[in-house]
VOFIMAR-500903 format. One record per residue (C-alpha): residue number from 1; x, y, z. Coordinates in steps of 0.2 Angstrom, whole numbers, plus 5000, padded with zeros to 4 digits. Each point is the difference from the previous one (the first is absolute). Layout:
# VOFIMAR-500903
+------+------+------+------+
| resi |    X |    Y |    Z |
+------+------+------+------+
|  NUM |    X |    Y |    Z |
...
+------+------+------+------+
This chain:
# VOFIMAR-500903
+------+------+------+------+
| resi |    X |    Y |    Z |
+------+------+------+------+
|    1 | 4883 | 5271 | 5459 |
|    2 | 5012 | 5010 | 4990 |
|    3 | 5001 | 4986 | 4987 |
|    4 | 4981 | 5000 | 4998 |
|    5 | 5000 | 5019 | 4997 |
|    6 | 5013 | 4997 | 4986 |
|    7 | 4992 | 4985 | 4992 |
|    8 | 4982 | 5007 | 4998 |
|    9 | 5004 | 5015 | 4989 |
|   10 | 5011 | 4989 | 4989 |
|   11 | 4986 | 4987 | 4997 |
|   12 | 4988 | 5014 | 4997 |
|   13 | 5011 | 5008 | 4987 |
|   14 | 5003 | 4982 | 4991 |
|   15 | 4981 | 4997 | 5000 |
|   16 | 4997 | 5017 | 4992 |
|   17 | 5013 | 4997 | 4987 |
|   18 | 4993 | 4983 | 4995 |
|   19 | 4982 | 5008 | 4999 |
|   20 | 5007 | 5013 | 4989 |
|   21 | 5008 | 4988 | 4988 |
|   22 | 4984 | 4989 | 4999 |
|   23 | 4989 | 5015 | 4996 |
|   24 | 5012 | 5006 | 4987 |
|   25 | 5000 | 4982 | 4991 |
|   26 | 4981 | 5000 | 5001 |
|   27 | 4999 | 5017 | 4992 |
|   28 | 5012 | 4996 | 4986 |
|   29 | 4991 | 4999 | 4983 |
|   30 | 4999 | 4982 | 4993 |
|   31 | 5012 | 4995 | 4985 |
|   32 | 4990 | 4997 | 4984 |
|   33 | 5005 | 4989 | 4985 |
|   34 | 5001 | 5005 | 4982 |
|   35 | 4985 | 5009 | 4994 |
|   36 | 4988 | 4989 | 4991 |
|   37 | 5001 | 4999 | 4981 |
|   38 | 4984 | 5006 | 4992 |
|   39 | 4994 | 4987 | 4987 |
|   40 | 5002 | 5006 | 4982 |
|   41 | 4985 | 5006 | 4991 |
|   42 | 4992 | 4989 | 4987 |
|   43 | 4999 | 5009 | 4983 |
|   44 | 4983 | 4992 | 4996 |
|   45 | 4984 | 5008 | 5006 |
|   46 | 4991 | 4984 | 4997 |
|   47 | 5010 | 4984 | 5003 |
|   48 | 4999 | 4981 | 5004 |
|   49 | 5012 | 4995 | 5014 |
|   50 | 5008 | 4984 | 5003 |
|   51 | 5014 | 4992 | 5009 |
|   52 | 5015 | 4993 | 4990 |
|   53 | 5015 | 4989 | 5003 |
|   54 | 5016 | 5001 | 4990 |
|   55 | 5005 | 4985 | 4991 |
|   56 | 5012 | 4995 | 4986 |
|   57 | 4993 | 5002 | 4982 |
|   58 | 5002 | 4981 | 4998 |
|   59 | 4991 | 4998 | 5017 |
|   60 | 5009 | 4990 | 5013 |
|   61 | 5005 | 4983 | 4995 |
|   62 | 5002 | 4987 | 5013 |
|   63 | 5014 | 4989 | 4994 |
|   64 | 5000 | 4982 | 5006 |
|   65 | 5010 | 4984 | 4996 |
|   66 | 4992 | 4986 | 4989 |
|   67 | 5008 | 4986 | 5012 |
|   68 | 5003 | 5001 | 5018 |
|   69 | 5018 | 4999 | 5008 |
|   70 | 5014 | 5008 | 5009 |
|   71 | 5005 | 5017 | 4994 |
|   72 | 5019 | 4998 | 4995 |
|   73 | 5003 | 5017 | 4991 |
|   74 | 4992 | 5017 | 5000 |
|   75 | 5005 | 5011 | 4985 |
|   76 | 4992 | 5016 | 5004 |
|   77 | 4996 | 5012 | 5015 |
|   78 | 4986 | 5011 | 5004 |
|   79 | 4999 | 5016 | 4989 |
|   80 | 5011 | 4992 | 4986 |
|   81 | 4995 | 5002 | 4982 |
|   82 | 4999 | 4984 | 4990 |
|   83 | 4997 | 4996 | 4981 |
|   84 | 4987 | 4987 | 4994 |
|   85 | 5008 | 4983 | 5002 |
|   86 | 5013 | 5005 | 5013 |
|   87 | 5002 | 4987 | 5013 |
|   88 | 4993 | 5004 | 5017 |
|   89 | 5000 | 4985 | 5012 |
|   90 | 5007 | 4982 | 4998 |
|   91 | 4993 | 4985 | 5008 |
|   92 | 5012 | 4986 | 5005 |
|   93 | 5005 | 4992 | 4983 |
|   94 | 5011 | 4985 | 5005 |
|   95 | 4987 | 4986 | 4997 |
|   96 | 4996 | 5008 | 4983 |
|   97 | 5018 | 5001 | 4995 |
|   98 | 5002 | 4981 | 5004 |
|   99 | 4985 | 4996 | 4990 |
|  100 | 5007 | 5010 | 4985 |
|  101 | 5017 | 4991 | 5001 |
|  102 | 4991 | 4983 | 5000 |
|  103 | 4989 | 5005 | 4985 |
|  104 | 5014 | 5007 | 4990 |
|  105 | 5010 | 4983 | 5002 |
|  106 | 4984 | 4991 | 4995 |
|  107 | 4999 | 5010 | 4984 |
|  108 | 5018 | 4998 | 4995 |
|  109 | 4998 | 4981 | 5002 |
|  110 | 4984 | 4999 | 4991 |
|  111 | 5007 | 5011 | 4986 |
|  112 | 5015 | 4989 | 4998 |
|  113 | 4988 | 4985 | 4998 |
|  114 | 4989 | 5009 | 4988 |
|  115 | 5015 | 5005 | 4989 |
|  116 | 5006 | 4981 | 5000 |
|  117 | 4982 | 4995 | 4995 |
|  118 | 5000 | 5013 | 4986 |
|  119 | 5016 | 4994 | 4993 |
|  120 | 4994 | 4982 | 5000 |
|  121 | 4984 | 5006 | 4991 |
|  122 | 5011 | 5010 | 4987 |
|  123 | 5011 | 4984 | 4997 |
|  124 | 4984 | 4990 | 4997 |
|  125 | 4994 | 5012 | 4987 |
|  126 | 5017 | 5001 | 4992 |
|  127 | 4999 | 4980 | 4999 |
|  128 | 4983 | 5001 | 4991 |
|  129 | 5006 | 5013 | 4988 |
|  130 | 5016 | 4990 | 4996 |
|  131 | 4989 | 4984 | 4996 |
|  132 | 4988 | 5010 | 4989 |
|  133 | 5014 | 5006 | 4988 |
|  134 | 5007 | 4983 | 4997 |
|  135 | 5007 | 4994 | 4988 |
|  136 | 5012 | 5014 | 4999 |
|  137 | 5010 | 5002 | 4984 |
|  138 | 5016 | 5001 | 5009 |
|  139 | 4997 | 4984 | 5010 |
|  140 | 4995 | 4991 | 4984 |
|  141 | 5016 | 5006 | 4992 |
|  142 | 5010 | 4995 | 5014 |
|  143 | 4993 | 4982 | 5000 |
|  144 | 5002 | 4999 | 4981 |
|  145 | 5019 | 5004 | 5002 |
|  146 | 5002 | 4987 | 5014 |
|  147 | 4991 | 4987 | 4988 |
|  148 | 5012 | 5004 | 4986 |
|  149 | 5015 | 4999 | 5012 |
|  150 | 4994 | 4983 | 5006 |
|  151 | 4998 | 4994 | 4982 |
|  152 | 5017 | 5006 | 4995 |
|  153 | 5007 | 4990 | 5016 |
|  154 | 4990 | 4984 | 4994 |
|  155 | 5008 | 5002 | 4982 |
|  156 | 5017 | 5002 | 5007 |
|  157 | 4999 | 4985 | 5012 |
|  158 | 4993 | 4989 | 4986 |
|  159 | 5013 | 5006 | 4988 |
|  160 | 5014 | 4995 | 5012 |
|  161 | 4992 | 4983 | 5003 |
|  162 | 4998 | 4997 | 4981 |
|  163 | 5018 | 5005 | 4997 |
|  164 | 5006 | 4988 | 5013 |
|  165 | 4990 | 4985 | 4993 |
|  166 | 5007 | 5003 | 4982 |
|  167 | 5017 | 4998 | 5007 |
|  168 | 5006 | 4982 | 4997 |
|  169 | 5016 | 5000 | 5009 |
|  170 | 4995 | 5009 | 5017 |
|  171 | 5015 | 4996 | 5010 |
|  172 | 5000 | 5010 | 5016 |
|  173 | 4982 | 5007 | 4995 |
|  174 | 4992 | 4983 | 5002 |
|  175 | 4993 | 5005 | 5017 |
|  176 | 4993 | 5017 | 4995 |
|  177 | 4984 | 4993 | 4991 |
|  178 | 4990 | 4998 | 5017 |
|  179 | 5005 | 5018 | 5005 |
|  180 | 4994 | 5007 | 4983 |
|  181 | 4984 | 4991 | 5000 |
|  182 | 4996 | 5006 | 5018 |
|  183 | 5004 | 5018 | 4994 |
|  184 | 4988 | 4998 | 4985 |
|  185 | 4986 | 4993 | 5013 |
|  186 | 5003 | 5015 | 5011 |
|  187 | 4999 | 5013 | 4986 |
|  188 | 4984 | 4992 | 4993 |
|  189 | 4992 | 5001 | 5018 |
|  190 | 5005 | 5018 | 5001 |
|  191 | 4993 | 5004 | 4983 |
|  192 | 4984 | 4991 | 5006 |
|  193 | 4999 | 5011 | 5016 |
|  194 | 5003 | 5016 | 4990 |
|  195 | 4987 | 4996 | 4987 |
|  196 | 4987 | 4996 | 5014 |
|  197 | 5005 | 5017 | 5009 |
|  198 | 4997 | 5008 | 4983 |
|  199 | 4983 | 4992 | 4999 |
|  200 | 4995 | 5006 | 5017 |
|  201 | 5006 | 5017 | 4997 |
|  202 | 4990 | 5002 | 4984 |
|  203 | 4984 | 4993 | 5009 |
|  204 | 5001 | 5015 | 5012 |
|  205 | 4991 | 4999 | 5017 |
|  206 | 4990 | 4985 | 5005 |
|  207 | 4982 | 5003 | 5006 |
|  208 | 5004 | 4991 | 5016 |
|  209 | 5015 | 5011 | 5003 |
|  210 | 4990 | 5016 | 4996 |
|  211 | 4986 | 4994 | 5012 |
|  212 | 5013 | 4997 | 5014 |
|  213 | 5008 | 5017 | 4997 |
|  214 | 4983 | 5009 | 5000 |
|  215 | 4995 | 4991 | 5017 |
|  216 | 5017 | 5005 | 5007 |
|  217 | 4996 | 5018 | 4994 |
|  218 | 4983 | 5000 | 5008 |
|  219 | 5006 | 4994 | 5017 |
|  220 | 5014 | 5013 | 5000 |
|  221 | 4988 | 5014 | 4995 |
|  222 | 4989 | 4994 | 5015 |
|  223 | 5014 | 5000 | 5012 |
|  224 | 5006 | 5017 | 4994 |
|  225 | 4982 | 5007 | 5002 |
|  226 | 4999 | 4993 | 5017 |
|  227 | 5017 | 5007 | 5005 |
|  228 | 4995 | 5017 | 4993 |
|  229 | 4983 | 4999 | 5010 |
|  230 | 5010 | 4996 | 5016 |
|  231 | 5012 | 5014 | 4997 |
|  232 | 4985 | 5012 | 4998 |
|  233 | 4993 | 4994 | 5017 |
|  234 | 5017 | 5002 | 5008 |
|  235 | 5002 | 5018 | 4993 |
|  236 | 4982 | 5004 | 5006 |
|  237 | 5005 | 4994 | 5018 |
|  238 | 5015 | 5010 | 4999 |
|  239 | 4990 | 5016 | 4995 |
|  240 | 4988 | 4996 | 5014 |
|  241 | 5014 | 5000 | 5013 |
|  242 | 5008 | 5016 | 4992 |
|  243 | 4983 | 5008 | 5002 |
|  244 | 4998 | 4994 | 5018 |
|  245 | 5017 | 5008 | 5003 |
|  246 | 4996 | 5016 | 4991 |
|  247 | 4984 | 5003 | 5011 |
|  248 | 5011 | 4999 | 5016 |
|  249 | 5006 | 5018 | 4995 |
|  250 | 4986 | 5012 | 5002 |
|  251 | 5001 | 5014 | 4987 |
|  252 | 4993 | 5017 | 4998 |
|  253 | 4984 | 4999 | 4988 |
|  254 | 5002 | 5019 | 4996 |
|  255 | 5012 | 5014 | 5002 |
|  256 | 4997 | 5008 | 5017 |
|  257 | 5006 | 5004 | 5018 |
|  258 | 5001 | 4988 | 5014 |
|  259 | 4987 | 5007 | 5013 |
|  260 | 5001 | 4988 | 5014 |
|  261 | 5012 | 4985 | 5002 |
|  262 | 4993 | 4985 | 5011 |
|  263 | 5013 | 4987 | 4995 |
|  264 | 5016 | 4997 | 5009 |
|  265 | 5014 | 4987 | 4997 |
|  266 | 4996 | 4984 | 5011 |
|  267 | 4981 | 5003 | 5001 |
|  268 | 4988 | 4987 | 4994 |
|  269 | 4987 | 5007 | 4988 |
|  270 | 4985 | 4989 | 4996 |
|  271 | 4988 | 5002 | 4986 |
|  272 | 4981 | 5000 | 4999 |
|  273 | 4986 | 5011 | 5004 |
|  274 | 5005 | 5003 | 5018 |
|  275 | 5018 | 5003 | 4997 |
|  276 | 5008 | 5017 | 5001 |
|  277 | 5008 | 5009 | 4985 |
|  278 | 5019 | 5001 | 4998 |
|  279 | 5000 | 5018 | 4996 |
|  280 | 4989 | 5014 | 4993 |
|  281 | 5004 | 5008 | 4983 |
|  282 | 4993 | 5015 | 4991 |
|  283 | 5004 | 5013 | 4987 |
|  284 | 5001 | 5016 | 5009 |
|  285 | 5007 | 5010 | 4985 |
|  286 | 4982 | 5006 | 4999 |
|  287 | 4990 | 5001 | 5016 |
|  288 | 4981 | 4997 | 5000 |
|  289 | 4986 | 5005 | 5012 |
|  290 | 4987 | 4987 | 5003 |
|  291 | 4985 | 5011 | 5005 |
|  292 | 4985 | 4994 | 5009 |
|  293 | 4985 | 5010 | 4996 |
|  294 | 4984 | 4997 | 5010 |
|  295 | 4986 | 4991 | 4990 |
|  296 | 4988 | 5015 | 5005 |
|  297 | 5011 | 5012 | 4990 |
|  298 | 5004 | 4989 | 4985 |
|  299 | 4986 | 5008 | 4990 |
|  300 | 5009 | 5017 | 5002 |
|  301 | 5017 | 4993 | 4995 |
|  302 | 5007 | 5007 | 4984 |
|  303 | 5014 | 4991 | 4991 |
|  304 | 5005 | 5015 | 4991 |
|  305 | 5000 | 5011 | 5016 |
|  306 | 5017 | 5007 | 5006 |
|  307 | 5006 | 4991 | 5016 |
|  308 | 5013 | 5004 | 5014 |
|  309 | 5007 | 4991 | 5014 |
|  310 | 5004 | 5007 | 5017 |
|  311 | 5014 | 4992 | 5009 |
|  312 | 4997 | 4997 | 5018 |
|  313 | 5012 | 5007 | 5013 |
|  314 | 5008 | 5017 | 5004 |
|  315 | 5003 | 5004 | 4982 |
|  316 | 4982 | 4999 | 4994 |
|  317 | 5007 | 5000 | 4982 |
|  318 | 4989 | 4998 | 4985 |
|  319 | 5004 | 4991 | 4984 |
|  320 | 4991 | 4999 | 4984 |
|  321 | 4993 | 4983 | 4995 |
|  322 | 4997 | 4993 | 4982 |
|  323 | 4985 | 4988 | 4998 |
|  324 | 5005 | 4982 | 4995 |
|  325 | 4985 | 4989 | 5002 |
|  326 | 4985 | 4995 | 5010 |
|  327 | 5001 | 4983 | 5008 |
|  328 | 4983 | 4991 | 4994 |
|  329 | 4996 | 4992 | 5016 |
|  330 | 4992 | 5009 | 5015 |
|  331 | 5008 | 4993 | 5016 |
|  332 | 4996 | 5002 | 5019 |
|  333 | 5009 | 5015 | 5008 |
|  334 | 5017 | 4995 | 5008 |
|  335 | 5009 | 5017 | 5002 |
|  336 | 4993 | 5009 | 5015 |
|  337 | 5003 | 5019 | 5004 |
|  338 | 4995 | 4999 | 5018 |
|  339 | 4987 | 5013 | 4999 |
|  340 | 4985 | 4999 | 5012 |
|  341 | 4987 | 5001 | 4986 |
|  342 | 5009 | 4987 | 4989 |
|  343 | 4990 | 4985 | 4995 |
|  344 | 5008 | 4983 | 4999 |
|  345 | 4986 | 4991 | 4993 |
|  346 | 5002 | 5008 | 4983 |
|  347 | 5008 | 4995 | 4983 |
|  348 | 5012 | 5010 | 4990 |
|  349 | 5005 | 5002 | 4982 |
|  350 | 5018 | 5000 | 4997 |
|  351 | 5008 | 5012 | 4988 |
|  352 | 5019 | 4999 | 4995 |
|  353 | 5009 | 5017 | 4997 |
|  354 | 5018 | 5002 | 4996 |
|  355 | 5010 | 5013 | 5010 |
|  356 | 5008 | 5013 | 4990 |
|  357 | 5016 | 5007 | 5007 |
|  358 | 5000 | 4991 | 5017 |
|  359 | 5011 | 5006 | 5014 |
|  360 | 5015 | 4990 | 5004 |
|  361 | 4993 | 4994 | 5017 |
|  362 | 4984 | 4993 | 4993 |
|  363 | 5001 | 4981 | 5001 |
|  364 | 4988 | 4985 | 4997 |
|  365 | 4988 | 4997 | 5014 |
|  366 | 4997 | 5019 | 5005 |
|  367 | 4983 | 5006 | 5002 |
|  368 | 4995 | 5016 | 4991 |
|  369 | 4983 | 5010 | 4999 |
|  370 | 4994 | 5001 | 4982 |
|  371 | 4988 | 5013 | 4993 |
|  372 | 4992 | 4999 | 4983 |
|  373 | 4991 | 5014 | 4991 |
|  374 | 4982 | 4994 | 5000 |
|  375 | 4988 | 5000 | 4984 |
|  376 | 4992 | 5016 | 4997 |
|  377 | 4983 | 5001 | 5008 |
|  378 | 4991 | 5000 | 4983 |
|  379 | 5008 | 4984 | 4995 |
|  380 | 4994 | 4992 | 5016 |
|  381 | 4981 | 5004 | 4997 |
|  382 | 4989 | 4986 | 4994 |
+------+------+------+------+
């Protein structure tokens, strides 16, 4: 009984306290976030509005490989600045390197054969030139000298034989006559040989000899031409293998910045219409805004009108735009704003503007709201 009298007041006090805490929490003012940022005012009383997307001045270039293969090297990373011709990605080059080595060996072999054939052709030409200048004065003089020497030898041999015959008492020289007669015969034969050589030297080249030399020259020239043609084919094949090796290294077509890298070492990259790009490249030294203007407002668009872009987000910053060009092809609308009254079955005229003094956080792919001063009312009247 006493315990009940003590517990009931305690429970009542606890319930009252909990009720007071709950009421206090419900009556607390809700916390609010940051105050909404009011959109900046457009400085044009009459304007044409459009949605723009930030892009590089070169547009975004989808870089792909000419041949498929496994990626072995990636030379760049996202955000890197590259110069035109700089290597970006390399496809496995082992097969191409082996083909180049084989082609170079073939070129060296064929080049040696062509050099030997050219040497034979030069020798054949020199032989013809030698035959055409016959008889040469120095050859005739040499042959005449040999003939005179042989005649002197004949006279000497005959003189010794005549002196022996005139001796009446030969004594120990009785057996020398056959020897001297043989010496005379040899000298006479040598003289005849020298005289025949002199006649041949004075006669020059025989027509038959010239014909043979010319035939050899033609054959040697044909062999040299064929060897040179084979060398040209081998060098062309070598160049073909070198080109096949060169295209395995994907290089930057322009100076720009790597916007997105989709190639990694060890991945297989295919080629063709359904393949993905290795990376995306663009020149972001100057940013452009590709603005979609509704075809219903195209008649009010003024190329000379001033334009501003409002950057979406909390800053609601405005930047000035400079007109670059109009894309001469009206296309279906792709960029949607999400507004309830927006039509999706319309077409848009695309206008390219350059962003003047862009903020550091502005990047390709961001959406901006573009406002362009419309043509004066008088200019739009028919």
